[in-house]
C-alpha positions in Angstrom: 15.7 24.4 -49.4 18.3 26.1 -47.2 17.5 25.9 -43.5 18.3 29.0 -41.4 18.6 29.0 -37.7 16.8 32.0 -36.5 16.8 32.4 -32.7 14.1 34.5 -31.3 13.8 35.3 -27.6 10.7 34.7 -25.5 9.8 38.3 -25.7 10.1 38.4 -29.5 8.0 35.2 -29.8 5.3 36.8 -27.6 5.4 39.9 -29.8 4.8 37.7 -32.9 2.0 35.9 -31.1 0.4 39.3 -30.3 0.6 40.3 -34.0 -1.0 36.9 -34.9 -3.8 37.5 -32.5 -4.4 41.0 -33.9 -4.4 39.5 -37.4 -1.5 41.5 -38.6 0.6 38.7 -40.0 0.6 37.6 -43.6 -0.2 34.0 -44.5 3.5 33.3 -45.0 4.4 34.8 -41.7 1.6 32.8 -39.9 3.0 29.7 -41.5 6.5 30.5 -40.3 5.2 31.3 -36.8 3.4 27.9 -36.8 6.6 26.2 -37.8 8.7 28.1 -35.3 6.2 27.3 -32.4 6.6 23.6 -33.2 10.4 23.9 -32.9 10.8 25.9 -29.7 9.9 25.0 -26.2 8.9 28.5 -25.0 5.9 28.7 -22.7 3.7 31.6 -21.7 0.0 32.1 -21.5 0.0 34.0 -24.8 2.2 31.5 -26.6 0.2 28.6 -25.3 -3.0 30.3 -26.4 -1.7 30.8 -29.9 -0.5 27.1 -30.0 -4.0 26.1 -28.9 -5.7 28.3 -31.6 -3.3 26.9 -34.2 -3.8 23.4 -32.8 -0.1 22.9 -32.4 1.4 20.3 -30.2 4.7 21.3 -28.5 6.3 18.1 -29.8 4.6 18.2 -33.2 7.9 18.4 -35.0 9.0 15.1 -33.4 5.8 13.4 -34.4 6.0 14.8 -37.9 9.5 13.4 -38.4 8.5 10.0 -37.0 5.4 9.3 -39.0 4.9 5.5 -39.0 2.7 3.9 -41.6 -0.7 3.2 -40.1 -1.6 -0.4 -39.9 -5.2 -1.4 -40.1 -6.5 -3.2 -37.1 -7.2 -6.9 -37.6 -10.9 -6.4 -37.9 -10.3 -3.8 -40.6 -8.4 -6.3 -42.7 -11.0 -9.0 -42.1 -13.8 -6.6 -43.3 -11.8 -6.0 -46.5 -11.4 -9.8 -47.0 -15.1 -10.4 -46.3 -16.3 -7.6 -48.6 -14.0 -9.0 -51.4 -15.4 -12.5 -50.8 -19.0 -11.2 -50.8 -18.3 -9.3 -54.1 -16.9 -12.4 -55.7 -19.9 -14.5 -54.5 -22.3 -11.9 -55.8 -20.7 -11.9 -59.2 -20.6 -15.7 -59.4 -24.3 -15.9 -58.5 -25.2 -13.3 -61.1 -23.2 -15.2 -63.7 -24.9 -18.5 -62.7 -28.4 -16.9 -62.9 -27.6 -15.4 -66.3 -26.3 -18.8 -67.5 -29.4 -20.6 -66.4 -31.8 -18.0 -67.7 -30.0 -18.1 -71.1 -30.5 -21.8 -71.4 -34.2 -21.7 -70.3 -35.3 -18.9 -72.6 -37.0 -21.4 -75.0 -39.1 -23.0 -72.3 -40.3 -19.7 -70.8 -41.3 -18.0 -74.1 -44.9 -17.7 -75.1 -46.6 -16.0 -78.1 -49.4 -13.5 -78.1 -50.9 -12.2 -81.4 -54.1 -10.4 -82.4 -55.7 -10.6 -85.8 -58.6 -8.2 -86.5 -58.8 -7.3 -82.8 -59.1 -10.9 -81.6 -56.5 -12.8 -79.6 -55.2 -16.0 -81.2 -54.4 -19.1 -79.2 -50.8 -19.8 -78.6 -50.2 -22.2 -81.5 -51.9 -19.9 -84.0 -50.0 -16.9 -82.6 -46.7 -18.8 -82.9 -47.5 -19.6 -86.6 -48.6 -16.0 -87.3 -45.5 -14.5 -85.7 -43.1 -17.0 -87.5 -44.9 -16.2 -90.8 -44.4 -12.4 -90.1 -40.8 -13.0 -89.3 -40.2 -14.9 -92.4 -41.8 -12.2 -94.6 -39.6 -9.6 -92.8 -36.5 -11.7 -93.6 -37.6 -12.1 -97.2 -38.1 -8.3 -97.4 -34.6 -7.7 -96.0 -33.1 -10.1 -98.5 -34.9 -8.4 -101.3 -33.7 -5.0 -100.2 -30.1 -6.2 -99.9 -30.3 -7.7 -103.4 -31.7 -4.4 -104.8 -29.0 -2.5 -103.1 -26.3 -4.8 -104.6 -27.8 -4.3 -108.1 -27.9 -0.5 -107.6 -24.3 -0.6 -106.4 -23.3 -2.6 -109.5 -25.0 0.0 -111.7 -23.1 2.8 -110.0 -19.8 0.9 -110.3 -20.4 0.2 -114.0 -21.2 3.9 -114.6 -18.0 5.1 -113.0 -15.8 2.4 -114.6 -16.9 3.2 -118.2 
């Protein structure tokens, strides 16, 4: 971008500020006025009012050119460290809880079953449920064997 040195007098600057206050400048012209007011050191009640409305500091250009990276205060860094440590501790405790609950599933399980509307005791319920599970497994095996036979018939049909 080519920089042009445009020198405006105090009177011309005030005239631009009046146009700004009357809302007669385009957005581009307002932006240029804002930039120009950061570069010049003109002072008048009108110019100072426009700077205040635009929230412009007289030495804004100097501060814009010398932007230093913000460093967090020491307590800000410590809160980051502490939150990271708390997150790690939370994840470890969740993992440990999951690991222990996975190992103790057998000791905490119990069986409830009803036959003809009556509740069975735990041993009878366990036997009933295991028998039902075994019959379901047998049914699944029978269905997979039937599917394999049907697939064999289809393959034979297409291969002949």
